[in-house]
C-alpha positions as CSV (number, residue, x, y, z in Angstrom):
1,G,-29.9,-29.7,-95.9
2,R,-27.5,-27.0,-97.1
3,A,-28.0,-23.9,-99.8
4,R,-26.3,-24.9,-103.2
5,M,-27.1,-21.7,-104.9
6,E,-24.6,-18.7,-104.5
7,D,-27.4,-16.3,-104.4
8,A,-29.6,-18.3,-102.1
9,V,-31.9,-16.5,-99.1
10,I,-31.1,-18.2,-96.1
11,Y,-34.0,-18.2,-93.2
12,Y,-33.2,-19.2,-89.9
13,F,-35.7,-19.5,-87.1
14,E,-34.6,-19.7,-83.7
15,N,-36.6,-21.8,-81.2
16,E,-37.1,-21.1,-77.3
17,I,-35.5,-24.3,-75.8
18,D,-37.6,-24.2,-72.6
19,A,-41.1,-23.6,-74.4
20,E,-40.2,-26.3,-76.8
21,H,-39.5,-28.5,-73.9
22,Q,-42.9,-27.5,-72.2
23,K,-44.8,-28.4,-75.6
24,E,-43.1,-31.7,-75.6
25,Q,-44.2,-32.4,-71.7
26,L,-47.6,-31.3,-72.4
27,L,-48.2,-33.4,-75.5
28,D,-46.6,-36.7,-73.5
29,T,-48.9,-35.7,-70.7
30,V,-52.2,-35.7,-73.0
31,A,-50.9,-38.8,-74.8
32,R,-50.7,-40.8,-71.7
33,D,-54.0,-39.5,-70.0
34,T,-56.3,-42.5,-70.4
35,D,-59.4,-40.4,-69.4
36,L,-59.3,-39.0,-72.8
37,D,-59.7,-42.1,-74.6
38,L,-62.8,-42.6,-76.6
39,P,-65.1,-45.3,-75.1
40,E,-65.3,-48.6,-77.1
41,E,-68.7,-47.7,-77.8
42,E,-68.2,-44.4,-79.2
43,L,-65.5,-45.7,-81.7
44,L,-67.9,-48.5,-83.0
45,A,-70.4,-46.1,-83.6
46,D,-67.9,-43.9,-85.5
47,S,-66.9,-46.6,-87.4
48,S,-70.7,-47.4,-88.0
49,Q,-71.5,-43.9,-89.6
50,W,-70.4,-45.3,-92.9
51,T,-72.8,-47.1,-94.8
52,I,-73.4,-49.1,-97.8
53,P,-77.0,-50.1,-98.7
54,G,-77.8,-53.8,-98.1
55,K,-73.9,-54.6,-97.3
56,Y,-72.6,-52.3,-94.6
57,P,-72.9,-52.3,-91.6
58,Y,-74.6,-55.6,-90.6
59,P,-77.4,-56.0,-90.1
60,S,-78.2,-53.2,-92.6
61,V,-79.4,-49.9,-91.0
62,Q,-83.1,-50.5,-91.3
63,Q,-82.9,-54.1,-89.6
64,S,-80.7,-52.7,-86.8
65,E,-82.8,-50.1,-85.4
66,T,-83.2,-51.9,-82.4
67,L,-79.5,-52.9,-81.7
68,S,-76.6,-50.8,-80.7
69,A,-73.0,-51.1,-81.3
70,G,-72.8,-51.5,-77.0
71,Q,-75.2,-54.6,-77.5
72,G,-72.7,-56.3,-80.1
73,G,-75.3,-57.2,-82.5
74,L,-73.8,-55.0,-85.3
75,V,-70.8,-56.2,-87.5
76,L,-68.2,-53.4,-88.3
77,F,-64.8,-53.4,-89.5
78,S,-63.9,-52.5,-86.1
79,N,-65.1,-55.3,-84.6
80,C,-65.0,-58.2,-86.8
81,L,-61.6,-59.9,-86.4
82,Q,-62.6,-59.8,-82.4
83,I,-65.7,-61.7,-83.3
84,F,-63.6,-64.4,-85.7
85,S,-60.8,-64.7,-83.1
86,E,-63.4,-65.5,-80.1
87,Y,-65.4,-67.5,-82.1
88,C,-62.4,-69.9,-83.3
89,G,-61.2,-69.5,-80.3
90,K,-64.2,-71.2,-78.2
91,V,-65.2,-73.8,-80.6
92,M,-61.5,-75.0,-81.7
93,P,-59.4,-73.8,-78.9
94,H,-56.5,-75.7,-79.9
95,A,-56.4,-74.9,-83.7
96,Q,-53.6,-73.2,-85.0
97,R,-54.7,-70.1,-86.4
98,D,-52.6,-69.8,-89.3
99,G,-54.7,-72.5,-90.8
100,F,-57.7,-69.9,-91.3
101,W,-55.9,-68.1,-93.8
102,H,-54.6,-69.2,-97.1
103,Y,-52.5,-66.9,-99.2
104,S,-51.7,-67.4,-102.9
105,E,-48.9,-69.6,-103.9
106,T,-48.0,-67.1,-106.6
107,D,-48.5,-63.9,-104.6
108,P,-48.1,-64.3,-100.7
109,D,-49.9,-61.0,-99.9
110,V,-52.8,-62.1,-101.9
111,L,-55.4,-63.7,-99.5
112,E,-57.4,-66.6,-101.3
113,I,-59.4,-68.1,-98.7
114,C,-60.5,-68.1,-95.1
115,R,-61.7,-70.9,-93.0
116,Y,-63.5,-71.4,-90.1
117,P,-64.7,-74.5,-88.2
118,S,-68.5,-75.2,-87.8
119,P,-70.8,-78.0,-86.7
120,A,-71.2,-78.7,-90.4
121,G,-67.5,-79.1,-91.3
122,W,-64.9,-76.5,-92.2
123,Q,-66.1,-73.8,-94.2
124,D,-64.3,-71.7,-96.8
125,V,-64.9,-68.5,-97.9
126,T,-62.9,-67.5,-101.3
127,R,-61.9,-64.4,-102.8
128,A,-64.3,-64.7,-105.4
129,E,-67.4,-64.7,-102.8
130,V,-65.8,-61.7,-101.1
131,E,-65.4,-59.5,-104.4
132,E,-69.0,-60.5,-105.4
133,Y,-70.2,-59.2,-101.9
134,W,-68.4,-55.8,-102.3
135,G,-69.0,-55.6,-105.7
136,D,-67.9,-51.9,-106.8
137,A,-68.3,-50.4,-103.3
138,L,-65.4,-48.4,-102.2
139,V,-64.5,-49.9,-99.1
140,D,-60.8,-49.3,-98.3
141,K,-61.2,-45.8,-97.1
142,M,-63.5,-47.3,-94.4
143,V,-60.8,-49.3,-92.9
144,K,-58.6,-47.5,-90.4
145,K,-55.9,-50.1,-90.3
146,K,-54.7,-49.9,-93.9
147,N,-52.5,-52.7,-93.7
148,M,-55.7,-54.7,-92.6
149,T,-57.9,-53.9,-95.5
150,Q,-57.8,-57.1,-97.1
151,E,-58.3,-59.2,-94.1
152,K,-61.0,-56.9,-92.8
153,K,-63.1,-57.2,-95.9
154,F,-62.7,-60.9,-95.7
155,L,-63.7,-61.1,-92.3
156,F,-66.7,-58.9,-92.5
157,V,-67.8,-61.3,-95.1
158,V,-66.9,-64.5,-93.2
159,I,-69.2,-63.0,-90.1
160,V,-71.8,-62.2,-92.2
161,K,-72.6,-65.7,-93.8
162,M,-71.7,-67.0,-90.3
163,R,-74.8,-65.2,-88.9
164,E,-77.1,-66.0,-92.0
165,R,-75.8,-69.8,-91.7
166,G,-76.7,-69.8,-88.0
167,F,-73.3,-70.3,-86.4
168,L,-73.4,-67.2,-84.7
169,D,-76.3,-65.6,-82.5
170,P,-77.6,-62.5,-83.1
171,H,-75.1,-61.0,-80.5
172,N,-72.3,-62.7,-82.2
173,E,-72.0,-65.5,-79.8
174,P,-71.4,-69.1,-81.0
175,I,-74.4,-71.1,-80.9
176,P,-74.4,-73.8,-78.5
177,H,-74.7,-76.5,-81.4
178,A,-71.3,-75.0,-82.5
179,L,-69.4,-75.1,-79.3
180,E,-70.7,-78.6,-78.8
181,H,-69.8,-80.4,-82.3
182,S,-67.5,-78.3,-84.2
183,K,-64.1,-79.7,-82.5
184,S,-65.7,-83.2,-83.3
185,V,-66.7,-82.7,-86.9
186,C,-63.6,-80.2,-88.1
187,K,-60.5,-82.5,-87.5
188,L,-57.3,-80.9,-87.2
189,P,-54.4,-81.8,-89.5
190,A,-52.5,-84.7,-88.3
191,F,-48.3,-84.5,-87.8
192,E,-46.2,-86.9,-88.4
193,S,-44.6,-88.2,-85.3
194,G,-40.9,-87.9,-85.0
195,V,-38.2,-86.6,-83.1
196,N,-35.6,-83.5,-83.4
197,I,-32.3,-84.3,-83.2
198,R,-29.6,-81.6,-82.6
199,P,-26.0,-81.5,-82.9
200,K,-25.4,-81.3,-79.3
201,F,-23.8,-83.9,-77.1
202,A,-22.2,-84.4,-73.8
203,Q,-19.2,-82.5,-73.0
204,T,-17.0,-85.6,-72.5
205,V,-14.2,-86.4,-75.0
206,P,-14.8,-89.5,-76.6
207,G,-11.9,-92.2,-76.7
208,G,-10.5,-91.7,-72.9
209,A,-8.5,-88.2,-74.3
210,A,-7.1,-86.3,-72.2
211,A,-9.2,-83.2,-70.4
212,G,-9.1,-80.4,-72.8
213,A,-7.8,-82.4,-75.7
214,L,-9.5,-81.5,-78.8
215,A,-12.7,-83.9,-79.0
216,V,-12.5,-85.9,-82.7
217,W,-16.0,-87.7,-83.1
218,T,-15.7,-90.8,-85.2
219,D,-18.8,-92.1,-87.3
220,D,-19.1,-94.8,-84.2
221,D,-19.4,-91.9,-81.7
222,Y,-22.0,-90.5,-83.6
223,T,-23.8,-93.9,-84.2
224,T,-23.9,-94.6,-80.2
225,K,-25.3,-91.1,-79.2
226,L,-28.2,-91.6,-81.6
227,N,-29.0,-95.1,-80.4
228,L,-28.9,-93.9,-77.1
229,L,-30.9,-90.8,-77.3
230,C,-33.5,-93.1,-79.7
231,Q,-33.7,-95.8,-76.9
232,K,-34.3,-93.1,-74.1
233,K,-37.2,-91.7,-76.4
234,F,-38.5,-94.7,-77.7
235,G,-37.8,-97.7,-75.2
236,N,-38.4,-101.1,-76.6
237,A,-40.2,-99.9,-79.6
238,F,-37.0,-98.9,-81.2
239,K,-34.9,-101.8,-82.8
């Protein structure tokens, strides 16, 4: 900016260009050094330092004394998305992931329902259940990715219910029964068969016009192309 007052005092700091470049290179080197990354076990352990008695982490601290984050038994904000994605990918490998999330029709930023497949059919976890679970606990500060706070609060409750209902084992893996039967019990939505017709045709001039002439398509030309396309697509089934 510029000084707008006539009697403004202006301070000028001169940087040493070479020294600043050295700092830049040092910062870039440190940022790219993967040896300095924290192991996943430490990251999980760090997120488990937060506790809400009887709610977070899962199982509770008293129940999980024999488990460690590295064993995969704990459910945390830092791993609940991975647990959910791996479970759904194993029991319903061809399901559209978008179908698991249902947002409000009046406010697309508000998540209303998270559903997941199980050997007992599709299971829904509603916003009311999530709010009841957390109550007045201040959990927003516990989620590192703030743009995922709502989804992480949902997913944590979803994983807890999956564990309690026996769809996940103590190591957060799908039970054999879920792997064997979820796909046959949870039907995917049926899509109507159809054909997408694009307004593109062969580069030939209709009506025998000279090469390079402007092509003027008539209704008969469009009908002919459409009939040919449908004959190729559906064969004798098209009349």
